[in-house]
N, C-alpha and C positions, 0 to 999 in steps of 0.2 A: 527526045522529049515527045510522047504522041500529040498529035494535033488535038487540039479541045481541052488538053489536060491543064489545070490549074493547081496551084498550091493555096490552101485556104491560109488566111490570116492566122498567126499563131495565137493572138488574143481571143481566139475561139475556144480555146482548151479548156477553159475553167467552165465553160457553159455545156460541156459534152458530158453525157451520161457515163457512168463507170463502165469500164471496158473489163471483159473476162477474157483471158487466154486460154489455150490448151485445150479448145472444147472439140476440136478437130484433128484428125490425122491426116498424113501427107496424101495427096491426091484425090481428096474429097470435100464436099462442103455438107455442113449441116445446119438446121436451123436453131438458133437460141432465143426462143421467144419471138420478139420481133426484129431480131438481129440475125444476120447470116454469118457463118464464118466458112472461108474457105482457105485452103494453104495454096500459096501461090509463089512464084519465083519473080524477082526482079533482077535482070541482068547488068552488068558494066556498062555504062555508056561509052560511046566511041572516044578515041584520043582526039586531042587538038588537031584540026584540020579535017577531020572525017567523022564529024559529030553525027551524021545521020547513019552511021555504020558501027555495029557493035564491035566491040575488040575481038581478035582472033580467040577462037576456042569458047565464045560464049554465044549462045542461041538468042532468040527473039525473046521479048519479055512474055512470060506465060499468061494465059488467060485465067481467070478466076476457076479453079477447079482440077487445075493440071500443075504438074511440076516435072522438072526434070532430074532424074535419077543422080544423086552423088553431088548436087549443087546446092548452095544455101537456100533456104525457103523461108517463107515468111508468113506469119499467120495475119490475115487481115480482117478486121470486123466490118461490117457494112452497117453504119449507124443510122438510126432513125433520124430525121430532121427534116426542117420545112425549108426547101430551095428558095433563093431570091427569086424576085419576079424577072420576067424575060427583059433582056436588054442589059442586066447587071454584068459587069466584068466577068464573073465566074463561069457564065455560060460560053465564053469564048468565042462570040459570032454565032453560036447555035440557037435554035428555038426550042421551046419545049415540045412543040410538035415532032421534033426529031428524036427525041430520046429523053433521057433524065439525067439529072446530077446526083451522083452518088458519094455519101461522105465515108471515107475509109479511115481507119486507124490501123497502122501495121506494126508489127512486131518482129523482129528476128533479122536474119541475114540479109534479105535482099532490099530492105526499104528503110527510111528514115524512121528510128525506133521512136514511137510515140507520138509523131507528128501527124496531125491531121491532114488529109488531102482530099479535095474535091476533084472527081474524075466524071467526065461527060461520057455516057453510056447511050450509043445509037440504039434505036429501038431495034429489038429481036438480036441485039449483040450481047454478048456476056462482058462482064467489067474486066477491063485491063488495067493491071497496077502500073503506072508510070515507072520509067527508070529514074533512077536516083543521079544526078549529076555531082560531080566534084564541087561545083560551085554551091550546091545545096549542103553538101557536107561541110564545106569550108565555113558557111554561116553557122551551122550548128556547133562546130569547134569555136569560133570567136563567141557565140552567145554564153558557151561553157566557161569564157575566161572570167566574166563578171567585172569587166574593165570599169574603173572608177574615176570621176573627176576628182581634182586634187583635195585633199583633205587638208584645208588651208590653214598654214601657221604663220603667226606673224610677232616680230619684237619691233615696238612694245606690243602686246597682245591686245586684241579687239576688246576684251573686257577689262582692260587696265582703266584705271581711275580717270587717267588725262589723255591716254592714246599717244598719237604721234606729234611731234614738236616741229614746227617749221624749221628747216635748216639742218635738222638732225636725221641720222640715217634710219631707214625701216629696213629691217630684215624680212624676207618672204621665202618660204618653203613648204613643202607637202609632207606630212607624216608618211613614213616609208612603209609600205605594204607591197604585197605583190601586185594587188589591183590597183594600186596608186603609181608604181613606179616601175614595175616590170623588171627584166623581160618575163612575159607568160608565154607558154607553150601548151597547146591543147591538140587532142587528135579527134576525130570522128572516123567511124568506119561503116559501110555496109556492103555486105558480101565481100568481093575479094579487093574492094577500093578500101584505102585509107588516106585520109587527107590530114595534113600537119599545118597547123597555123600559129605564127608566133607574133606577138604584138610587143613592140618596143616604144617607151616613152621617148620622142624627139626633142620636145622643149614643152614648156609652159608660157603661155601667153598671159601677161596679167594687164588688167585694165586698171587704174589707180584712183578712178572716182573723180578726177580732176582735170580729165580730158587727157590725160597722158596715157601711154602704154609703153609696157616694156617686154621683151621676150627673155627668158631664161634657159639656157640648153641644160635640162635636166631638172630634177627635183630640187634644187637649191641647197644651201648650207643652213644646218640647224643652229639657232643661236645659243650661246651658254654666257653666263653673267660675265665672266672675265674678259668678254669681247665687247662691253658697253662702249658706246662712243665709236666704235670702228665701222666700217662699211663691209657688208657681207662681200666674201671673193667671189660669189657666184650669182647672186639674185637680191638686188636690193634698189632702194628708191629713196629720194629725199624730196620732200613737200617744199615747195618754194612759196607758197601762199595758201591762204585759207580757201575751204572748199564750202560750196553750198550747204547750208544747213549746219556746218561744223562737222559734219561725219561724211567720210569717203565710202562710197559703195564700191567694194575691190570685186572683180570678177577674176577668177583664175580658170584657163582653159587648156587642158592637158592636150598635147597632139599626138596621138598614138600612130605608128607606122605599123601595118599588119601585111605580113607575107603568108601566103600557104600555097603548098603544093600537093599533088598527088592526083593519080588517075590520069597520068599524062598530062596534065595541066597545070598551071601555076598563075598568080595574079598578085597584085600589091594593090592597097588600098589605105586610106588614112581615115581617122575618127577623131573627133573633137568632143570631149566632154567637160562641161564648165560647173563649177561651184562659186560661192558668192559668201562675202564676209563685210562687215561693217566696222570702219575704224575712225574714231574721232580725232580729229586733228585741231591742234591749238597753237596759238602764237605767245611765244614770252618776249614782253617788252621789258626793258630796264631803263631807269632813269638815273642819269649821272647827275649829281650835284656837287658844286664846289664848295668846300668848307671854308671856316675863316683862316686866313693866312697867319 
């Protein structure tokens, strides 16, 4: 990655003006109103252990306005914007007197498609499109998964008239969709680099609203009426006393394990996503009386 190059927060995308592509041919730049477009190339990053050197057979990142024949190219739009004040992390330690911050959106072979990028351009030097790392592509692939917190299901259900009863089993599970139980695999590519990421649901941690927690390996077992009175074989709980206010605030956190590989690199990470539900908890009291003998 070039010194002074930063990636702009994705949240800025919605605020950016519309981008039109295809207004310039390979090897040149042209003006598009207040926007400039150049055809550029971003080469593969180095493999693990030699991150400062590009892979064999790839040249250095091309400056705006140039390209290498026969290699993937990217159209990058130089967007008009108001840079942050001096000292902002996006400046990467540079000062406005040394150069300017340029906002680029690239489309095509050598850059992260549609992602805004902020690049520091020293005075008197052309803009250089930063290289795309496998880690950046991995984040793009993970974002495309749309991973979801548990879609909580309870028996008795949260909207039932009486809810859970002290001493009787409660079943917990999540509705089964790809985004809630996985596994999910997505890929992202830039130029000759392709990164594949796979997310697997390892477990769901349940906080039951009475101070107790329990972990279930997997999504849990769906309740059916013929199982009434039985305990869940995979994910259940029994309340032993009343909860404050008579309603248990239940939280369920899915624990995702994510592995990715590509571009000569690989990594493992975890992610936790939480959803909530409320379940009334009641107590049934019985009164035994002795009748006449």
